[in-house]
C-alpha positions as CSV (number, residue, x, y, z in Angstrom):
1,M,-45.8,16.8,-50.8
2,N,-49.7,17.1,-50.8
3,K,-50.3,14.8,-53.8
4,I,-48.8,11.4,-54.5
5,S,-49.4,9.8,-57.9
6,I,-49.4,6.0,-58.2
7,G,-49.2,3.8,-61.2
8,R,-47.0,1.8,-63.6
9,S,-45.5,4.9,-65.3
10,S,-42.1,6.0,-64.2
11,Q,-43.5,9.5,-64.0
12,N,-45.4,8.6,-60.8
13,D,-44.2,9.3,-57.3
14,I,-44.8,5.7,-56.4
15,V,-44.1,3.3,-59.3
16,I,-46.0,0.0,-59.3
17,L,-44.3,-2.9,-60.9
18,D,-47.0,-5.1,-62.4
19,R,-46.3,-7.8,-65.0
20,T,-50.0,-8.4,-65.6
21,D,-50.5,-4.8,-66.9
22,R,-53.7,-4.6,-64.9
23,V,-52.4,-1.6,-63.0
24,S,-52.9,1.5,-65.1
25,R,-50.1,3.8,-66.0
26,F,-51.6,6.5,-63.8
27,H,-53.7,4.4,-61.6
28,A,-54.5,6.6,-58.6
29,E,-53.7,9.7,-56.6
30,L,-53.3,10.0,-52.9
31,F,-53.9,13.5,-51.3
32,V,-52.6,14.4,-47.9
33,N,-55.2,16.2,-45.8
34,P,-54.4,18.8,-43.1
35,D,-55.3,16.3,-40.3
36,R,-52.8,13.8,-41.8
37,T,-55.5,11.5,-43.2
38,Y,-55.5,10.7,-46.9
39,T,-57.9,11.0,-49.8
40,L,-57.5,8.3,-52.4
41,I,-58.8,8.9,-56.0
42,D,-59.0,6.0,-58.4
43,K,-58.4,6.8,-62.0
44,S,-57.9,3.3,-63.3
45,T,-59.5,0.8,-65.6
46,H,-59.6,-2.1,-63.2
47,G,-60.2,-0.2,-60.0
48,T,-58.7,-0.2,-56.5
49,T,-59.9,-1.9,-53.3
50,V,-59.6,-0.5,-49.8
51,N,-59.9,-3.1,-47.1
52,G,-61.7,-5.3,-49.6
53,Q,-64.2,-2.6,-50.8
54,L,-64.0,-1.6,-54.5
55,L,-63.2,1.9,-55.5
56,H,-63.6,2.7,-59.2
57,N,-63.2,6.1,-60.7
58,S,-64.2,7.7,-57.4
59,S,-62.6,8.9,-54.2
60,R,-62.7,8.1,-50.5
61,Q,-60.8,8.8,-47.3
62,V,-58.2,6.3,-46.2
63,K,-55.8,6.2,-43.3
64,Y,-52.4,4.7,-42.6
65,G,-52.5,0.9,-42.5
66,D,-55.5,0.5,-44.7
67,R,-55.0,-2.4,-47.1
68,I,-55.1,-0.8,-50.6
69,M,-54.8,-3.1,-53.6
70,F,-54.4,-1.8,-57.1
71,A,-56.3,-3.9,-59.7
72,D,-56.0,-6.8,-57.3
73,S,-52.4,-7.1,-58.4
74,A,-50.2,-4.9,-56.2
75,Q,-50.6,-3.6,-52.6
76,L,-49.7,-0.1,-51.5
77,D,-46.5,0.1,-49.4
78,W,-47.3,2.7,-46.7
79,S,-43.7,3.1,-45.9
80,S,-43.2,4.7,-49.3
81,V,-46.0,7.1,-48.6
82,I,-44.5,8.1,-45.2
83,N,-41.1,8.6,-46.9
84,L,-42.6,10.9,-49.5
85,V,-44.8,12.9,-47.0
86,G,-42.1,13.1,-44.4
87,G,-42.4,13.1,-40.6
88,S,-43.8,10.4,-38.4
89,I,-46.8,8.2,-39.0
90,P,-50.0,10.0,-38.2
91,P,-51.9,9.0,-35.0
92,G,-55.1,7.0,-35.3
93,G,-53.9,4.9,-38.2
94,N,-54.2,1.2,-38.2
95,T,-51.4,-1.3,-37.9
96,P,-50.3,-2.5,-41.4
97,D,-52.8,-5.4,-41.2
98,G,-55.6,-3.1,-40.1
99,E,-55.8,-4.3,-36.5
100,V,-55.6,-2.4,-33.3
101,R,-53.1,-4.0,-31.0
102,T,-52.3,-3.8,-27.3
103,A,-48.8,-2.9,-26.2
104,S,-46.8,-5.5,-24.2
105,P,-46.4,-4.9,-20.5
106,G,-43.0,-6.6,-20.4
107,G,-41.0,-3.3,-20.1
108,L,-43.2,-2.0,-17.3
109,I,-43.0,-5.3,-15.3
110,L,-39.2,-5.6,-15.7
111,G,-38.7,-1.9,-14.9
112,A,-40.8,-2.2,-11.7
113,L,-39.2,-5.5,-10.6
114,G,-35.7,-4.0,-11.3
115,L,-36.4,-1.0,-9.2
116,F,-37.7,-3.2,-6.4
117,F,-34.6,-5.5,-6.6
118,F,-32.4,-2.4,-6.4
119,L,-34.1,-1.1,-3.3
120,V,-33.9,-4.4,-1.6
121,G,-30.2,-4.8,-2.6
122,F,-29.5,-1.2,-1.4
123,L,-31.1,-1.9,2.0
124,L,-29.2,-5.1,2.4
125,C,-25.9,-3.4,1.6
126,T,-26.7,-0.5,3.9
127,L,-27.8,-2.6,6.9
128,S,-24.9,-5.1,6.7
129,S,-22.0,-4.8,9.1
130,T,-18.3,-5.5,9.0
131,W,-18.8,-8.6,11.1
132,N,-21.4,-10.0,8.9
133,P,-20.8,-9.0,5.2
134,E,-22.9,-11.7,3.6
135,P,-26.1,-9.5,3.3
136,A,-24.0,-7.0,1.5
137,Y,-22.8,-9.6,-1.0
138,F,-26.3,-10.7,-1.6
139,G,-27.5,-7.1,-1.9
140,F,-24.8,-6.2,-4.4
141,A,-25.9,-9.2,-6.5
142,L,-29.4,-7.9,-6.4
143,V,-28.3,-4.5,-7.6
144,I,-26.5,-6.2,-10.6
145,I,-29.7,-8.2,-11.4
146,A,-31.7,-5.0,-11.1
147,F,-29.4,-3.3,-13.6
148,I,-29.8,-6.2,-16.1
149,M,-33.6,-6.2,-15.7
150,G,-33.6,-2.4,-16.2
151,V,-31.7,-2.7,-19.4
152,I,-34.0,-5.3,-20.8
153,G,-37.1,-3.3,-19.7
154,L,-35.6,-0.2,-21.4
155,I,-35.1,-2.1,-24.7
156,L,-38.6,-3.6,-24.5
157,S,-40.3,-0.3,-23.7
158,A,-38.4,1.7,-26.4
159,T,-39.1,-1.0,-29.0
160,G,-42.8,-0.9,-28.0
161,L,-43.0,2.9,-28.4
162,G,-41.3,2.6,-31.8
163,K,-44.0,0.1,-32.9
164,A,-46.7,2.4,-31.5
165,R,-45.6,5.2,-33.7
166,R,-46.1,3.0,-36.7
167,G,-49.7,2.2,-36.0
168,N,-52.6,2.2,-33.5
169,Y,-51.6,0.6,-30.2
170,R,-53.4,0.6,-26.9
171,G,-51.3,1.1,-23.8
172,T,-48.7,3.6,-24.8
173,G,-48.9,5.2,-21.3
174,M,-47.9,1.8,-19.9
175,L,-44.9,1.8,-22.3
176,K,-43.9,5.3,-21.2
177,A,-44.1,4.3,-17.5
178,G,-42.0,1.2,-18.2
179,L,-39.4,3.3,-20.0
180,A,-39.3,5.7,-17.1
181,L,-39.0,3.0,-14.4
182,S,-36.3,1.2,-16.5
183,I,-34.2,4.3,-16.9
184,I,-34.5,5.1,-13.2
185,T,-33.4,1.5,-12.3
186,V,-30.5,1.6,-14.7
187,V,-29.2,5.0,-13.5
188,F,-29.5,4.2,-9.8
189,S,-27.8,0.8,-10.3
190,V,-24.9,2.3,-12.3
191,V,-24.4,5.1,-9.8
192,Y,-24.5,2.8,-6.9
193,V,-22.0,0.3,-8.4
194,I,-19.6,3.1,-9.4
195,Y,-19.9,4.6,-5.9
196,N,-19.0,1.3,-4.3
197,L,-16.1,0.7,-6.7
198,I,-14.6,4.2,-5.9
199,F,-15.2,3.8,-2.2
200,G,-13.6,0.3,-2.2
201,L,-10.5,1.6,-4.1
202,V,-10.2,4.5,-1.7
203,L,-10.5,2.2,1.3
204,V,-7.9,-0.2,-0.1
205,S,-5.4,2.6,-0.9
206,Y,-6.0,3.9,2.7
207,M,-5.3,0.5,4.2
208,L,-2.1,0.2,2.2
């Protein structure tokens, strides 16, 4: 869809419910440009504001997240636009409130710490002996902690990347690194735990 009509009439692509009747029946049109920006054309009586600037019977370029008010009565819901256009939110848009935000480093920190804990736990388990199994117990506990941290880091990183697709966020590379480290931590931890469980069962069955 290259053109989206907006107004009170049910014939529009986006229908605005306005009890004040200030919003016109065919208030505005939104055109999708090839670069996934938008051109807004106002055709109303009471005008449209874009980030507080009045637009009246004229056009201007807008982008995802711009605060667009019709006759100061109703605000454009950008999710409705994305649903009509299809696909993901275009890059370079604003967050819904018009701000540029910085991604949280939580996923990267947890992923890195989880991988570190796993390596320490793996070394303790490997270096422990039959005569002194306490380091192995402690190391195995560290591996379990690493798994939990990896899962939390994975959730935080994936959530952050989801938010970044809906607006303009700095630090998406950090989110991707956190996601990668968290996945590595979770996979290594799971494989190591399964290996030890299988090895333990085999050893017990051999002893019996």
